[in-house]
N, C-alpha and C positions, 0 to 999 in steps of 0.2 A: 275623434269619433266619426263614424261613417254616417252619411245622410240616408234618407229612406230609399232613394234611387239606387245607391250603391249596395244597400242591404238586399234589395230585391234581386239585383244582378248576382250577388253572392249566393242567395238562396237558390236561384235558378241553376247556377253552376254546381252547387253542392248536390242538388237533386239529380242532375244529369251525371255527375261524377260517380254517384252511387248506383247508377243503373236503374234509377226510378223514373217515373214520369209524373207530370202534374196531377193527373187524374188519380193515380194510386195514392199519392201523398194527400190529396184533398180528402179522399175517402178515409184514409188512415187517421186523419185528425178529426174525423167526425163531421166533415162538411160536404157540401154538394160537389159533384165531380169537377166543376169549373172553378171552384173557389181559389185555388192556388194560381191558376192561369190568370184569373181576373186580378188577383193581387199583384202578380209580377208584371203582366202586360198593361193593365189599366190603372194600377195604383189604387185599387179599391178592394178592401179598405186601405186607408193610408198606412196604418200599422196593424200588425197581427194582434189579436186579443191575447191576453195573458195565457189562457188555457191552450189556444192554438199554438202560440209561440213555444210553450213548454213541450207540447207533444211533438212539434216539428223539431225542436232541439234534440229530443230523444231519438227520433227517427234518423236524423242526420248525424247524430253523435257529435254534437258541438255544444259549446257553452251557450246557454240561452242569451247571454249578453251579445253574442255575435249576430243575433237576429233582430236587434232593435237599436234605435238611436237614443233610447231613453237609458238613463243610468239605473241599473238594477243593483240590489244589495249584493255585493260581490261575494261575500262569504256564503250566502244562501244559494247563489247561482253556481258557485264552484262545488258546493256540497251536492246540489241537485245533479250536476253533470257527473260527478263521481258516483253518486248512487245510481244514476241511469246506466253508467258503464258496468257497475257491479250487477245490476239487474239483468242487463244484456248477457253478461258472462254466465250468470246463474241459468238463464233460460237456454242459452246455447249448450252449456255443459249438460243440463238435464236431457235436452233433446238428443244429444250425442250418446249419452249413457243409455237412454232407453232404446235408441236405435241399435246400438252394438249388442244389446242383450235381447233384442226382439221382444221388448216388453211394451204392451199397449195399455195406456191409461186413458180413462175418459178425460175430456177437456177439464171437467171440474176437479178431478183428482190431480191432474197435472198442475192446474192453477194453485191448488192447495199446497202441493209439494214445493212449487216455486215460492209461494208466499212464506212458508215455514223456513226455507233456506235463506231467503232474503232477509227475513226478520232477524235471523241469527247473525248475519254479516253486515247489516245496515245500522247506521246510527239514527235512523228515523224513528219517531214514535210509532208504535204498532198501528194506530189508525191511519197515520200518514202513509206508512209503508204499504198497508193493505190497499189504499187508494191508488198509490203509484203502481203497484203490481197489477191491479185490475186494468188501469189505463194502458200500461205497457203491454200486457197480454193482448188486449184488444187491438192495439197498433200492430203488434207482431203477427197476430192472426190475419189481419187485413192485408199486410204486406205479403205473407205467405200465400194467401189466396190469389193475390194479384200477379204473383210470379209464376 
């Protein structure tokens, strides 16, 4: 298992490999603009919080376990990573479908469409799926605005 310093280096590399920057990622996980830079450069906080780690794993499209030195429940982590990939695919597919057909939906209607499709293909309970969709859409919108 990697130590916290190795994990910080890995996160930095993953962010840069995906064409993102620390500020974009900080804002996308709901933190101030310097949060990720402080975490990576100064080691503060020592470990990412559970919510921040989960959101960061979604953004970087990696298993949450890769972002911590703590042992996470592997089946829950694998399921979460798989569902995040499904959600990303649903969003990308809907965006492409709407773009090809020149269909414009309000942000609310698009979110509802994504939620309905995700509920059909996900193994999550409806309330958990709805929360994941909401979080993922917020992250997705923040990254689109930043690019």
